[in-house]
C-alpha positions as CSV (number, residue, x, y, z in Angstrom):
1,M,0.0,0.0,0.0
2,G,3.0,2.3,0.4
3,L,3.3,3.0,-3.4
4,D,-0.4,3.8,-3.7
5,D,-0.1,6.3,-0.8
6,K,3.0,7.9,-2.3
7,L,1.2,8.3,-5.7
8,K,-1.9,9.8,-4.0
9,N,0.3,12.2,-2.0
10,T,2.2,13.3,-5.1
11,A,-1.1,13.8,-7.0
12,E,-2.4,15.9,-4.1
13,E,0.7,18.1,-4.4
14,K,0.4,18.5,-8.1
15,I,-3.3,19.3,-7.9
16,G,-2.3,21.9,-5.3
17,E,0.2,23.4,-7.6
18,A,-2.4,23.6,-10.4
19,K,-4.9,25.3,-8.0
20,E,-2.3,27.7,-6.8
21,A,-1.4,28.6,-10.4
22,A,-5.0,29.0,-11.4
23,G,-5.6,31.2,-8.3
24,K,-2.7,33.4,-9.3
25,A,-3.8,33.7,-12.9
26,T,-7.4,34.6,-12.0
27,D,-6.4,36.7,-9.0
28,N,-8.4,34.4,-6.7
29,E,-6.7,34.4,-3.3
30,D,-8.9,31.7,-1.9
31,L,-8.1,29.3,-4.7
32,E,-4.4,30.1,-4.4
33,A,-4.4,29.5,-0.6
34,E,-6.3,26.2,-1.1
35,G,-3.7,25.1,-3.6
36,K,-0.9,26.0,-1.1
37,G,-2.7,24.0,1.6
38,D,-3.1,21.0,-0.7
39,Q,0.6,21.1,-1.5
40,A,1.5,21.3,2.2
41,K,-0.8,18.3,3.1
42,G,0.7,16.2,0.3
43,A,4.2,17.1,1.4
44,I,3.5,16.2,5.0
45,K,2.0,12.9,4.0
46,Q,5.0,12.2,1.8
47,A,7.3,12.9,4.8
48,G,5.3,10.4,6.8
49,E,5.8,7.8,4.1
50,K,9.5,8.4,4.0
51,V,9.7,7.8,7.8
52,K,7.8,4.6,7.4
53,D,10.2,3.5,4.7
54,V,13.2,4.1,7.1
55,F,11.7,1.7,9.6
56,K,11.0,-1.1,7.2
């Protein structure tokens, strides 16, 4: 299940990047902030997966 989680986390980060870019392009601060939040959540989850890998 680790690979699936890593892919989902990476997808969440990429979706966040797209939302942030769309928010900047349309001058929508809420969408931009949502994108940054999605990126942060994905990055935190990725860090957790890396910690799990260390203890395998």
